[in-house]
Biopython code that builds the backbone (N, CA, C, O; Angstrom):
import numpy as np
from Bio.PDB.StructureBuilder import StructureBuilder

atoms = [
    (1, "MET", "N", (54.455, -11.044, -68.631)),
    (1, "MET", "CA", (54.147, -11.759, -69.845)),
    (1, "MET", "C", (52.671, -12.147, -69.806)),
    (1, "MET", "O", (52.169, -12.592, -68.774)),
    (2, "ALA", "N", (51.985, -11.979, -70.921)),
    (2, "ALA", "CA", (50.585, -12.368, -71.011)),
    (2, "ALA", "C", (50.490, -13.888, -71.019)),
    (2, "ALA", "O", (51.116, -14.563, -71.836)),
    (3, "ARG", "N", (49.696, -14.406, -70.096)),
    (3, "ARG", "CA", (49.558, -15.847, -69.957)),
    (3, "ARG", "C", (48.118, -16.150, -69.582)),
    (3, "ARG", "O", (47.514, -15.431, -68.786)),
    (4, "SER", "N", (47.569, -17.207, -70.151)),
    (4, "SER", "CA", (46.222, -17.636, -69.808)),
    (4, "SER", "C", (46.235, -18.304, -68.439)),
    (4, "SER", "O", (47.060, -19.180, -68.180)),
    (5, "ASP", "N", (45.313, -17.887, -67.555)),
    (5, "ASP", "CA", (45.234, -18.490, -66.228)),
    (5, "ASP", "C", (44.736, -19.927, -66.300)),
    (5, "ASP", "O", (45.117, -20.750, -65.468)),
    (6, "LEU", "N", (43.907, -20.239, -67.262)),
    (6, "LEU", "CA", (43.319, -21.573, -67.342)),
    (6, "LEU", "C", (44.244, -22.585, -68.002)),
    (6, "LEU", "O", (44.479, -23.659, -67.448)),
    (7, "THR", "N", (44.764, -22.262, -69.157)),
    (7, "THR", "CA", (45.564, -23.236, -69.908)),
    (7, "THR", "C", (47.066, -23.049, -69.720)),
    (7, "THR", "O", (47.834, -23.973, -69.989)),
    (8, "GLY", "N", (47.505, -21.874, -69.266)),
    (8, "GLY", "CA", (48.925, -21.627, -69.091)),
    (8, "GLY", "C", (49.640, -21.291, -70.380)),
    (8, "GLY", "O", (50.867, -21.190, -70.397)),
    (9, "LYS", "N", (48.893, -21.115, -71.466)),
    (9, "LYS", "CA", (49.527, -20.780, -72.746)),
    (9, "LYS", "C", (50.101, -19.375, -72.689)),
    (9, "LYS", "O", (49.547, -18.496, -72.028)),
    (10, "HIS", "N", (51.222, -19.166, -73.389)),
    (10, "HIS", "CA", (51.878, -17.868, -73.422)),
    (10, "HIS", "C", (52.514, -17.683, -74.789)),
    (10, "HIS", "O", (52.447, -18.565, -75.644)),
    (11, "LYS", "N", (53.136, -16.518, -74.985)),
    (11, "LYS", "CA", (53.732, -16.250, -76.290)),
    (11, "LYS", "C", (54.881, -17.220, -76.567)),
    (11, "LYS", "O", (55.563, -17.665, -75.643)),
    (12, "VAL", "N", (55.089, -17.544, -77.844)),
    (12, "VAL", "CA", (56.136, -18.482, -78.234)),
    (12, "VAL", "C", (57.009, -17.862, -79.312)),
    (12, "VAL", "O", (56.601, -16.928, -80.003)),
    (13, "ARG", "N", (58.206, -18.392, -79.442)),
    (13, "ARG", "CA", (59.153, -17.925, -80.453)),
    (13, "ARG", "C", (58.835, -18.602, -81.774)),
    (13, "ARG", "O", (58.570, -19.804, -81.812)),
    (14, "ALA", "N", (58.859, -17.834, -82.860)),
    (14, "ALA", "CA", (58.577, -18.374, -84.188)),
    (14, "ALA", "C", (59.524, -17.717, -85.187)),
    (14, "ALA", "O", (60.369, -16.901, -84.819)),
    (15, "GLN", "N", (59.369, -18.089, -86.455)),
    (15, "GLN", "CA", (60.215, -17.532, -87.503)),
    (15, "GLN", "C", (59.376, -17.062, -88.676)),
    (15, "GLN", "O", (58.444, -17.741, -89.109)),
    (16, "ASN", "N", (59.726, -15.880, -89.185)),
    (16, "ASN", "CA", (59.199, -15.453, -90.478)),
    (16, "ASN", "C", (60.076, -16.088, -91.542)),
    (16, "ASN", "O", (61.302, -16.058, -91.435)),
    (17, "VAL", "N", (59.471, -16.654, -92.552)),
    (17, "VAL", "CA", (60.236, -17.255, -93.642)),
    (17, "VAL", "C", (59.882, -16.506, -94.918)),
    (17, "VAL", "O", (58.732, -16.503, -95.355)),
    (18, "SER", "N", (60.895, -15.867, -95.511)),
    (18, "SER", "CA", (60.657, -15.091, -96.720)),
    (18, "SER", "C", (60.628, -16.006, -97.944)),
    (18, "SER", "O", (60.868, -17.209, -97.845)),
    (19, "HIS", "N", (60.330, -15.413, -99.090)),
    (19, "HIS", "CA", (60.306, -16.172, -100.346)),
    (19, "HIS", "C", (61.681, -16.760, -100.662)),
    (19, "HIS", "O", (61.780, -17.837, -101.251)),
    (20, "SER", "N", (62.739, -16.051, -100.269)),
    (20, "SER", "CA", (64.094, -16.552, -100.504)),
    (20, "SER", "C", (64.569, -17.466, -99.372)),
    (20, "SER", "O", (65.751, -17.804, -99.304)),
    (21, "ASN", "N", (63.654, -17.869, -98.485)),
    (21, "ASN", "CA", (63.901, -18.798, -97.395)),
    (21, "ASN", "C", (64.820, -18.226, -96.305)),
    (21, "ASN", "O", (65.499, -18.977, -95.604)),
    (22, "ILE", "N", (64.836, -16.895, -96.170)),
    (22, "ILE", "CA", (65.566, -16.271, -95.071)),
    (22, "ILE", "C", (64.655, -16.279, -93.852)),
    (22, "ILE", "O", (63.488, -15.893, -93.927)),
    (23, "LYS", "N", (65.205, -16.725, -92.731)),
    (23, "LYS", "CA", (64.404, -16.857, -91.513)),
    (23, "LYS", "C", (64.779, -15.769, -90.515)),
    (23, "LYS", "O", (65.955, -15.577, -90.203)),
    (24, "THR", "N", (63.780, -15.065, -90.021)),
    (24, "THR", "CA", (63.992, -14.047, -88.990)),
    (24, "THR", "C", (63.107, -14.378, -87.796)),
    (24, "THR", "O", (61.978, -14.846, -87.946)),
    (25, "LYS", "N", (63.645, -14.124, -86.613)),
    (25, "LYS", "CA", (62.928, -14.450, -85.374)),
    (25, "LYS", "C", (61.804, -13.457, -85.130)),
    (25, "LYS", "O", (61.908, -12.278, -85.469)),
    (26, "ARG", "N", (60.715, -13.965, -84.528)),
    (26, "ARG", "CA", (59.603, -13.111, -84.129)),
    (26, "ARG", "C", (58.847, -13.803, -83.000)),
    (26, "ARG", "O", (59.107, -14.968, -82.696)),
    (27, "TRP", "N", (57.916, -13.091, -82.383)),
    (27, "TRP", "CA", (57.080, -13.647, -81.321)),
    (27, "TRP", "C", (55.678, -13.901, -81.849)),
    (27, "TRP", "O", (55.105, -13.056, -82.536)),
    (28, "GLN", "N", (55.134, -15.048, -81.531)),
    (28, "GLN", "CA", (53.724, -15.314, -81.798)),
    (28, "GLN", "C", (52.980, -15.026, -80.509)),
    (28, "GLN", "O", (53.127, -15.749, -79.524)),
    (29, "ARG", "N", (52.184, -13.975, -80.516)),
    (29, "ARG", "CA", (51.477, -13.574, -79.307)),
    (29, "ARG", "C", (50.056, -14.127, -79.308)),
    (29, "ARG", "O", (49.448, -14.313, -80.362)),
    (30, "LEU", "N", (49.537, -14.387, -78.109)),
    (30, "LEU", "CA", (48.168, -14.854, -77.950)),
    (30, "LEU", "C", (47.242, -13.664, -77.757)),
    (30, "LEU", "O", (47.673, -12.578, -77.371)),
    (31, "ASN", "N", (45.980, -13.883, -78.028)),
    (31, "ASN", "CA", (44.972, -12.868, -77.750)),
    (31, "ASN", "C", (44.464, -13.104, -76.329)),
    (31, "ASN", "O", (43.416, -13.719, -76.134)),
    (32, "VAL", "N", (45.214, -12.611, -75.333)),
    (32, "VAL", "CA", (44.874, -12.804, -73.927)),
    (32, "VAL", "C", (44.140, -11.567, -73.426)),
    (32, "VAL", "O", (44.599, -10.440, -73.608)),
    (33, "GLN", "N", (42.989, -11.798, -72.792)),
    (33, "GLN", "CA", (42.185, -10.697, -72.299)),
    (33, "GLN", "C", (41.757, -10.974, -70.867)),
    (33, "GLN", "O", (41.553, -12.123, -70.476)),
    (34, "SER", "N", (41.625, -9.915, -70.101)),
    (34, "SER", "CA", (41.146, -10.039, -68.727)),
    (34, "SER", "C", (39.622, -9.944, -68.746)),
    (34, "SER", "O", (39.066, -8.954, -69.221)),
    (35, "ARG", "N", (38.951, -10.965, -68.232)),
    (35, "ARG", "CA", (37.498, -11.027, -68.285)),
    (35, "ARG", "C", (36.921, -11.438, -66.941)),
    (35, "ARG", "O", (37.523, -12.213, -66.198)),
    (36, "ARG", "N", (35.744, -10.903, -66.642)),
    (36, "ARG", "CA", (34.957, -11.370, -65.501)),
    (36, "ARG", "C", (34.088, -12.504, -66.005)),
    (36, "ARG", "O", (33.283, -12.322, -66.919)),
    (37, "ILE", "N", (34.251, -13.670, -65.411)),
    (37, "ILE", "CA", (33.506, -14.851, -65.856)),
    (37, "ILE", "C", (32.613, -15.302, -64.708)),
    (37, "ILE", "O", (33.071, -15.454, -63.575)),
    (38, "TRP", "N", (31.323, -15.516, -65.012)),
    (38, "TRP", "CA", (30.389, -15.993, -64.007)),
    (38, "TRP", "C", (30.594, -17.493, -63.821)),
    (38, "TRP", "O", (30.548, -18.262, -64.781)),
    (39, "VAL", "N", (30.820, -17.897, -62.571)),
    (39, "VAL", "CA", (30.986, -19.310, -62.240)),
    (39, "VAL", "C", (29.762, -19.727, -61.423)),
    (39, "VAL", "O", (29.684, -19.401, -60.238)),
    (40, "PRO", "N", (28.802, -20.443, -62.028)),
    (40, "PRO", "CA", (27.580, -20.785, -61.297)),
    (40, "PRO", "C", (27.839, -21.697, -60.101)),
    (40, "PRO", "O", (27.103, -21.633, -59.116)),
    (41, "GLU", "N", (28.867, -22.543, -60.163)),
    (41, "GLU", "CA", (29.168, -23.447, -59.051)),
    (41, "GLU", "C", (29.643, -22.688, -57.809)),
    (41, "GLU", "O", (29.441, -23.139, -56.682)),
    (42, "LEU", "N", (30.274, -21.533, -58.029)),
    (42, "LEU", "CA", (30.734, -20.707, -56.917)),
    (42, "LEU", "C", (29.772, -19.557, -56.622)),
    (42, "LEU", "O", (29.917, -18.867, -55.613)),
    (43, "SER", "N", (28.795, -19.354, -57.497)),
    (43, "SER", "CA", (27.793, -18.277, -57.390)),
    (43, "SER", "C", (28.434, -16.900, -57.314)),
    (43, "SER", "O", (28.009, -16.057, -56.523)),
    (44, "ARG", "N", (29.460, -16.669, -58.137)),
    (44, "ARG", "CA", (30.108, -15.362, -58.157)),
    (44, "ARG", "C", (30.913, -15.201, -59.439)),
    (44, "ARG", "O", (31.154, -16.159, -60.173)),
    (45, "PHE", "N", (31.321, -13.955, -59.686)),
    (45, "PHE", "CA", (32.197, -13.657, -60.810)),
    (45, "PHE", "C", (33.642, -13.877, -60.402)),
    (45, "PHE", "O", (34.009, -13.683, -59.243)),
    (46, "VAL", "N", (34.461, -14.286, -61.368)),
    (46, "VAL", "CA", (35.890, -14.453, -61.154)),
    (46, "VAL", "C", (36.599, -13.724, -62.290)),
    (46, "VAL", "O", (36.252, -13.902, -63.458)),
    (47, "ARG", "N", (37.594, -12.901, -61.947)),
    (47, "ARG", "CA", (38.358, -12.196, -62.983)),
    (47, "ARG", "C", (39.575, -13.040, -63.342)),
    (47, "ARG", "O", (40.417, -13.333, -62.492)),
    (48, "LEU", "N", (39.656, -13.430, -64.625)),
    (48, "LEU", "CA", (40.737, -14.285, -65.101)),
    (48, "LEU", "C", (41.315, -13.731, -66.393)),
    (48, "LEU", "O", (40.620, -13.055, -67.151)),
    (49, "ASN", "N", (42.588, -14.017, -66.641)),
    (49, "ASN", "CA", (43.201, -13.757, -67.939)),
    (49, "ASN", "C", (42.977, -14.999, -68.790)),
    (49, "ASN", "O", (43.480, -16.075, -68.467)),
    (50, "VAL", "N", (42.233, -14.855, -69.866)),
    (50, "VAL", "CA", (41.896, -15.988, -70.718)),
    (50, "VAL", "C", (42.149, -15.622, -72.172)),
    (50, "VAL", "O", (42.098, -14.450, -72.546)),
    (51, "THR", "N", (42.420, -16.633, -72.984)),
    (51, "THR", "CA", (42.542, -16.420, -74.420)),
    (51, "THR", "C", (41.148, -16.439, -75.029)),
    (51, "THR", "O", (40.197, -16.910, -74.406)),
    (52, "THR", "N", (41.033, -15.934, -76.228)),
    (52, "THR", "CA", (39.746, -15.958, -76.902)),
    (52, "THR", "C", (39.319, -17.397, -77.197)),
    (52, "THR", "O", (38.122, -17.681, -77.237)),
    (53, "ARG", "N", (40.259, -18.297, -77.402)),
    (53, "ARG", "CA", (39.945, -19.718, -77.575)),
    (53, "ARG", "C", (39.340, -20.280, -76.284)),
    (53, "ARG", "O", (38.397, -21.070, -76.335)),
    (54, "ASP", "N", (39.878, -19.877, -75.130)),
    (54, "ASP", "CA", (39.313, -20.298, -73.846)),
    (54, "ASP", "C", (37.866, -19.835, -73.722)),
    (54, "ASP", "O", (37.001, -20.597, -73.291)),
    (55, "LEU", "N", (37.603, -18.578, -74.101)),
    (55, "LEU", "CA", (36.250, -18.038, -73.999)),
    (55, "LEU", "C", (35.268, -18.820, -74.860)),
    (55, "LEU", "O", (34.148, -19.099, -74.432)),
    (56, "ARG", "N", (35.679, -19.171, -76.059)),
    (56, "ARG", "CA", (34.801, -19.951, -76.944)),
    (56, "ARG", "C", (34.524, -21.326, -76.351)),
    (56, "ARG", "O", (33.399, -21.821, -76.427)),
    (57, "SER", "N", (35.539, -21.942, -75.764)),
    (57, "SER", "CA", (35.355, -23.266, -75.165)),
    (57, "SER", "C", (34.484, -23.194, -73.924)),
    (57, "SER", "O", (33.684, -24.097, -73.678)),
    (58, "ILE", "N", (34.625, -22.129, -73.134)),
    (58, "ILE", "CA", (33.792, -21.955, -71.940)),
    (58, "ILE", "C", (32.339, -21.768, -72.347)),
    (58, "ILE", "O", (31.441, -22.310, -71.704)),
    (59, "ASP", "N", (32.100, -21.010, -73.405)),
    (59, "ASP", "CA", (30.729, -20.834, -73.901)),
    (59, "ASP", "C", (30.121, -22.168, -74.338)),
    (59, "ASP", "O", (28.928, -22.401, -74.147)),
    (60, "LYS", "N", (30.921, -23.017, -74.909)),
    (60, "LYS", "CA", (30.431, -24.289, -75.427)),
    (60, "LYS", "C", (30.245, -25.332, -74.322)),
    (60, "LYS", "O", (29.207, -25.991, -74.264)),
    (61, "LEU", "N", (31.243, -25.485, -73.444)),
    (61, "LEU", "CA", (31.239, -26.557, -72.450)),
    (61, "LEU", "C", (30.719, -26.133, -71.084)),
    (61, "LEU", "O", (30.186, -26.958, -70.342)),
    (62, "GLY", "N", (30.866, -24.865, -70.746)),
    (62, "GLY", "CA", (30.606, -24.401, -69.382)),
    (62, "GLY", "C", (31.932, -24.266, -68.663)),
    (62, "GLY", "O", (32.901, -24.954, -68.983)),
    (63, "PHE", "N", (31.964, -23.361, -67.675)),
    (63, "PHE", "CA", (33.236, -23.046, -67.024)),
    (63, "PHE", "C", (33.814, -24.245, -66.287)),
    (63, "PHE", "O", (34.986, -24.575, -66.463)),
    (64, "TRP", "N", (32.996, -24.903, -65.458)),
    (64, "TRP", "CA", (33.535, -25.934, -64.585)),
    (64, "TRP", "C", (34.043, -27.135, -65.372)),
    (64, "TRP", "O", (35.104, -27.671, -65.049)),
    (65, "SER", "N", (33.311, -27.571, -66.398)),
    (65, "SER", "CA", (33.777, -28.722, -67.182)),
    (65, "SER", "C", (35.041, -28.368, -67.965)),
    (65, "SER", "O", (35.929, -29.206, -68.118)),
    (66, "TYR", "N", (35.126, -27.124, -68.465)),
    (66, "TYR", "CA", (36.338, -26.711, -69.167)),
    (66, "TYR", "C", (37.528, -26.628, -68.213)),
    (66, "TYR", "O", (38.647, -26.994, -68.573)),
    (67, "LEU", "N", (37.279, -26.144, -66.995)),
    (67, "LEU", "CA", (38.345, -26.056, -65.994)),
    (67, "LEU", "C", (38.880, -27.443, -65.657)),
    (67, "LEU", "O", (40.095, -27.639, -65.628)),
    (68, "THR", "N", (38.004, -28.405, -65.402)),
    (68, "THR", "CA", (38.462, -29.758, -65.058)),
    (68, "THR", "C", (39.199, -30.403, -66.224)),
    (68, "THR", "O", (40.176, -31.125, -66.024)),
    (69, "LYS", "N", (38.731, -30.145, -67.440)),
    (69, "LYS", "CA", (39.395, -30.701, -68.631)),
    (69, "LYS", "C", (40.813, -30.145, -68.776)),
    (69, "LYS", "O", (41.747, -30.900, -69.044)),
    (70, "THR", "N", (40.981, -28.837, -68.601)),
    (70, "THR", "CA", (42.310, -28.249, -68.758)),
    (70, "THR", "C", (43.219, -28.613, -67.588)),
    (70, "THR", "O", (44.423, -28.785, -67.779)),
    (71, "LEU", "N", (42.664, -28.734, -66.373)),
    (71, "LEU", "CA", (43.495, -29.120, -65.230)),
    (71, "LEU", "C", (43.992, -30.547, -65.375)),
    (71, "LEU", "O", (45.138, -30.841, -65.036)),
    (72, "ASP", "N", (43.138, -31.444, -65.879)),
    (72, "ASP", "CA", (43.586, -32.818, -66.130)),
    (72, "ASP", "C", (44.747, -32.826, -67.103)),
    (72, "ASP", "O", (45.734, -33.533, -66.899)),
    (73, "ARG", "N", (44.626, -32.041, -68.158)),
    (73, "ARG", "CA", (45.674, -31.985, -69.182)),
    (73, "ARG", "C", (46.965, -31.402, -68.621)),
    (73, "ARG", "O", (48.052, -31.883, -68.941)),
    (74, "ARG", "N", (46.853, -30.364, -67.780)),
    (74, "ARG", "CA", (48.054, -29.719, -67.232)),
    (74, "ARG", "C", (48.734, -30.581, -66.180)),
    (74, "ARG", "O", (49.962, -30.604, -66.101)),
    (75, "LEU", "N", (47.951, -31.293, -65.367)),
    (75, "LEU", "CA", (48.554, -32.115, -64.318)),
    (75, "LEU", "C", (49.217, -33.367, -64.878)),
    (75, "LEU", "O", (50.246, -33.795, -64.355)),
    (76, "THR", "N", (48.661, -33.964, -65.923)),
    (76, "THR", "CA", (49.279, -35.163, -66.491)),
    (76, "THR", "C", (50.574, -34.822, -67.210)),
    (76, "THR", "O", (51.454, -35.674, -67.324)),
    (77, "GLY", "N", (50.710, -33.590, -67.698)),
    (77, "GLY", "CA", (51.913, -33.198, -68.408)),
    (77, "GLY", "C", (53.042, -32.735, -67.517)),
    (77, "GLY", "O", (54.182, -32.655, -67.975)),
    (78, "SER", "N", (52.767, -32.424, -66.249)),
    (78, "SER", "CA", (53.810, -31.858, -65.395)),
    (78, "SER", "C", (54.119, -32.754, -64.193)),
    (78, "SER", "O", (54.369, -32.254, -63.096)),
    (79, "HIS", "N", (54.105, -34.044, -64.392)),
    (79, "HIS", "CA", (54.455, -35.023, -63.354)),
    (79, "HIS", "C", (53.511, -34.965, -62.160)),
    (79, "HIS", "O", (53.885, -35.380, -61.062)),
    (80, "GLY", "N", (52.301, -34.462, -62.350)),
    (80, "GLY", "CA", (51.324, -34.444, -61.284)),
    (80, "GLY", "C", (51.529, -33.367, -60.238)),
    (80, "GLY", "O", (50.753, -33.288, -59.285)),
    (81, "LEU", "N", (52.549, -32.537, -60.384)),
    (81, "LEU", "CA", (52.789, -31.469, -59.418)),
    (81, "LEU", "C", (52.303, -30.147, -59.994)),
    (81, "LEU", "O", (52.610, -29.829, -61.143)),
    (82, "PRO", "N", (51.557, -29.375, -59.226)),
    (82, "PRO", "CA", (51.058, -28.103, -59.734)),
    (82, "PRO", "C", (52.163, -27.064, -59.783)),
    (82, "PRO", "O", (53.053, -27.047, -58.933)),
    (83, "SER", "N", (52.099, -26.211, -60.770)),
    (83, "SER", "CA", (53.069, -25.123, -60.860)),
    (83, "SER", "C", (52.536, -23.918, -60.090)),
    (83, "SER", "O", (51.401, -23.933, -59.613)),
    (84, "GLY", "N", (53.343, -22.895, -59.972)),
    (84, "GLY", "CA", (52.953, -21.705, -59.233)),
    (84, "GLY", "C", (51.765, -20.997, -59.840)),
    (84, "GLY", "O", (50.935, -20.454, -59.112)),
    (85, "ASP", "N", (51.662, -20.991, -61.181)),
    (85, "ASP", "CA", (50.532, -20.316, -61.801)),
    (85, "ASP", "C", (49.230, -21.072, -61.563)),
    (85, "ASP", "O", (48.163, -20.458, -61.547)),
    (86, "MET", "N", (49.290, -22.398, -61.377)),
    (86, "MET", "CA", (48.081, -23.153, -61.059)),
    (86, "MET", "C", (47.624, -22.845, -59.636)),
    (86, "MET", "O", (46.425, -22.769, -59.368)),
    (87, "ARG", "N", (48.571, -22.670, -58.734)),
    (87, "ARG", "CA", (48.199, -22.283, -57.370)),
    (87, "ARG", "C", (47.541, -20.910, -57.378)),
    (87, "ARG", "O", (46.603, -20.664, -56.620)),
    (88, "GLY", "N", (48.032, -20.012, -58.236)),
    (88, "GLY", "CA", (47.423, -18.690, -58.378)),
    (88, "GLY", "C", (46.003, -18.772, -58.916)),
    (88, "GLY", "O", (45.141, -17.990, -58.516)),
    (89, "LEU", "N", (45.755, -19.714, -59.820)),
    (89, "LEU", "CA", (44.413, -19.909, -60.356)),
    (89, "LEU", "C", (43.456, -20.334, -59.254)),
    (89, "LEU", "O", (42.347, -19.808, -59.154)),
    (90, "PHE", "N", (43.879, -21.288, -58.421)),
    (90, "PHE", "CA", (43.024, -21.733, -57.334)),
    (90, "PHE", "C", (42.774, -20.607, -56.330)),
    (90, "PHE", "O", (41.690, -20.510, -55.755)),
    (91, "LYS", "N", (43.775, -19.765, -56.125)),
    (91, "LYS", "CA", (43.609, -18.637, -55.218)),
    (91, "LYS", "C", (42.598, -17.646, -55.780)),
    (91, "LYS", "O", (41.768, -17.118, -55.039)),
    (92, "LYS", "N", (42.663, -17.384, -57.111)),
    (92, "LYS", "CA", (41.701, -16.485, -57.734)),
    (92, "LYS", "C", (40.283, -17.042, -57.649)),
    (92, "LYS", "O", (39.322, -16.292, -57.481)),
    (93, "LEU", "N", (40.162, -18.368, -57.767)),
    (93, "LEU", "CA", (38.845, -18.994, -57.690)),
    (93, "LEU", "C", (38.339, -19.094, -56.256)),
    (93, "LEU", "O", (37.153, -19.339, -56.031)),
    (94, "GLY", "N", (39.230, -18.905, -55.284)),
    (94, "GLY", "CA", (38.843, -19.009, -53.888)),
    (94, "GLY", "C", (38.695, -20.441, -53.434)),
    (94, "GLY", "O", (37.926, -20.729, -52.517)),
    (95, "ILE", "N", (39.428, -21.347, -54.071)),
    (95, "ILE", "CA", (39.376, -22.762, -53.740)),
    (95, "ILE", "C", (40.661, -23.128, -53.016)),
    (95, "ILE", "O", (41.755, -22.847, -53.504)),
    (96, "GLU", "N", (40.531, -23.757, -51.850)),
    (96, "GLU", "CA", (41.713, -24.200, -51.120)),
    (96, "GLU", "C", (42.015, -25.636, -51.508)),
    (96, "GLU", "O", (41.196, -26.530, -51.296)),
    (97, "VAL", "N", (43.184, -25.854, -52.073)),
    (97, "VAL", "CA", (43.597, -27.178, -52.520)),
    (97, "VAL", "C", (44.913, -27.519, -51.849)),
    (97, "VAL", "O", (45.836, -26.705, -51.830)),
    (98, "VAL", "N", (45.001, -28.731, -51.294)),
    (98, "VAL", "CA", (46.229, -29.196, -50.659)),
    (98, "VAL", "C", (46.838, -30.255, -51.561)),
    (98, "VAL", "O", (46.201, -31.263, -51.864)),
    (99, "PHE", "N", (48.067, -30.026, -51.986)),
    (99, "PHE", "CA", (48.770, -30.966, -52.847)),
    (99, "PHE", "C", (49.761, -31.749, -52.002)),
    (99, "PHE", "O", (50.584, -31.171, -51.293)),
    (100, "GLU", "N", (49.673, -33.060, -52.085)),
    (100, "GLU", "CA", (50.587, -33.905, -51.331)),
    (100, "GLU", "C", (51.807, -34.208, -52.184)),
    (100, "GLU", "O", (51.735, -34.255, -53.412)),
    (101, "GLU", "N", (52.927, -34.412, -51.505)),
    (101, "GLU", "CA", (54.157, -34.735, -52.205)),
    (101, "GLU", "C", (54.118, -36.184, -52.661)),
    (101, "GLU", "O", (53.484, -37.026, -52.025)),
    (102, "ALA", "N", (54.793, -36.468, -53.754)),
    (102, "ALA", "CA", (54.937, -37.844, -54.201)),
    (102, "ALA", "C", (55.926, -38.542, -53.269)),
    (102, "ALA", "O", (56.811, -37.883, -52.723)),
    (103, "PRO", "N", (55.802, -39.868, -53.072)),
    (103, "PRO", "CA", (56.738, -40.560, -52.189)),
    (103, "PRO", "C", (58.177, -40.410, -52.680)),
    (103, "PRO", "O", (58.460, -40.570, -53.868)),
    (104, "GLY", "N", (59.073, -40.102, -51.759)),
    (104, "GLY", "CA", (60.479, -39.949, -52.111)),
    (104, "GLY", "C", (60.851, -38.556, -52.556)),
    (104, "GLY", "O", (62.037, -38.258, -52.702)),
    (105, "GLU", "N", (59.874, -37.691, -52.778)),
    (105, "GLU", "CA", (60.161, -36.325, -53.204)),
    (105, "GLU", "C", (59.951, -35.391, -52.034)),
    (105, "GLU", "O", (59.024, -35.562, -51.243)),
    (106, "HIS", "N", (60.814, -34.409, -51.932)),
    (106, "HIS", "CA", (60.644, -33.394, -50.913)),
    (106, "HIS", "C", (60.809, -32.036, -51.562)),
    (106, "HIS", "O", (61.857, -31.723, -52.127)),
    (107, "VAL", "N", (59.785, -31.252, -51.476)),
    (107, "VAL", "CA", (59.826, -29.916, -52.048)),
    (107, "VAL", "C", (60.086, -28.942, -50.913)),
    (107, "VAL", "O", (59.312, -28.877, -49.958)),
    (108, "HIS", "N", (61.179, -28.177, -51.013)),
    (108, "HIS", "CA", (61.528, -27.219, -49.977)),
    (108, "HIS", "C", (60.736, -25.951, -50.194)),
    (108, "HIS", "O", (60.710, -25.405, -51.297)),
    (109, "GLY", "N", (60.103, -25.493, -49.163)),
    (109, "GLY", "CA", (59.323, -24.278, -49.240)),
    (109, "GLY", "C", (59.589, -23.400, -48.053)),
    (109, "GLY", "O", (60.480, -23.689, -47.254)),
    (110, "PRO", "N", (58.834, -22.330, -47.918)),
    (110, "PRO", "CA", (59.025, -21.440, -46.783)),
    (110, "PRO", "C", (58.718, -22.159, -45.482)),
    (110, "PRO", "O", (57.758, -22.925, -45.400)),
    (111, "GLY", "N", (59.519, -21.916, -44.484)),
    (111, "GLY", "CA", (59.313, -22.522, -43.183)),
    (111, "GLY", "C", (59.806, -23.953, -43.095)),
    (111, "GLY", "O", (59.481, -24.657, -42.139)),
    (112, "CYS", "N", (60.571, -24.392, -44.058)),
    (112, "CYS", "CA", (61.069, -25.775, -44.073)),
    (112, "CYS", "C", (62.416, -25.816, -43.367)),
    (112, "CYS", "O", (63.320, -25.048, -43.698)),
    (113, "ASP", "N", (62.551, -26.722, -42.386)),
    (113, "ASP", "CA", (63.807, -26.882, -41.651)),
    (113, "ASP", "C", (64.728, -27.835, -42.395)),
    (113, "ASP", "O", (64.320, -28.947, -42.728)),
    (114, "HIS", "N", (65.936, -27.431, -42.658)),
    (114, "HIS", "CA", (66.896, -28.273, -43.363)),
    (114, "HIS", "C", (67.812, -28.993, -42.405)),
    (114, "HIS", "O", (68.715, -29.699, -42.853)),
    (115, "GLY", "N", (67.627, -28.852, -41.134)),
    (115, "GLY", "CA", (68.593, -29.378, -40.189)),
    (115, "GLY", "C", (68.173, -30.575, -39.428)),
    (115, "GLY", "O", (68.935, -31.083, -38.606)),
]
sb = StructureBuilder()
sb.init_structure("model")
sb.init_model(0)
sb.init_chain("A")
sb.init_seg("    ")
for serial, (resi, resn, name, xyz) in enumerate(atoms, 1):
    if name == "N":
        sb.init_residue(resn, " ", resi, " ")
    sb.init_atom(name, np.array(xyz, "f"), 0.0, 1.0, " ", f" {name:<3s}", serial, name[0])
structure = sb.get_structure()
């Protein structure tokens, strides 16, 4: 599925509504493109899947400020825990990030002993 690496946006379900108010299901697809983006803070190019809206915002704000803005928005909406696609974004950027568990929560992962 086409998904933006930065914002996590993907295709959504929608409805066509005819003049007679008959509703038929359809997909609203994003304009997702694979682009090499220069990141001056890392002094290298990074290949990311981004929407055209992302590209316009990066041109206006700069890559790093846009990245921090979207990460703040994504982390506040998902209980502060990163999803798998966010970990993939950090891997593509070459940034090592360690996420700590919230108190009382235990996330089972590879190499975790249950006994």
